[in-house]
N, C-alpha and C positions, 0 to 999 in steps of 0.2 A: 419538610419542602418547608422553613419558616417566615409565613406569615403572621404579618402584624394583627393585634387582636383588638385590637382597635386603633380608627383611625387617625392621624397624628394631626391638632390642632390648627390653621393660622398660625397661634400667637408662638407655637410651638418648629410648625416650619420660619417663620421671621425670624426667631431667636438665635436661629442655626447661622442665619443666611449674612447677615450683620457683618463678617467680615466677610460679602460679594460686590466691592466697593469700586467703580472707575475712580481710574488713576487722570492726578492732575496732569492737564499737559504742558508735555516743557518749551520752554519758551531760550533765543536764543536772540542776542540784540546782530540783526545784520552789519556786516560788517562795511558795508558803500555809506547809508544813512543812520541806520544810528536805532534805527523802529523794531521792539521786539515779534517775532516771527521762529518758526515753528524748524525744529532742524532735516535738515534733506530736502525744504519746498521751498518755489519761490517765491522773496519778498514781496511781501500786499503792499510796501507802502515804498517799492523805486522798479520793481519785476522786474529782480534780477537775480539770475543763482548763479553759480562758483563763474564772478562777477563777467556773466554776460545777459544782455539784456533776452531775457525771453515774454516776457510785454510791456505794450507801448499802454502807459501809465500817463492819464491827462489830470494833470492835474491844476483843474480849474473847478 
């Protein structure tokens, strides 16, 4: 049975894992207000999703 002879150091582990990175969150502009928003989510600026009002946003 294959067993490593020596423990893998923290530095070696981290070098191997350098490519595991979080992806940047994609953003699009809202068609109603033009604010940036995530796709398939309610717009935080106007509260609309697919031209339907989902949230009541107070502009005060």
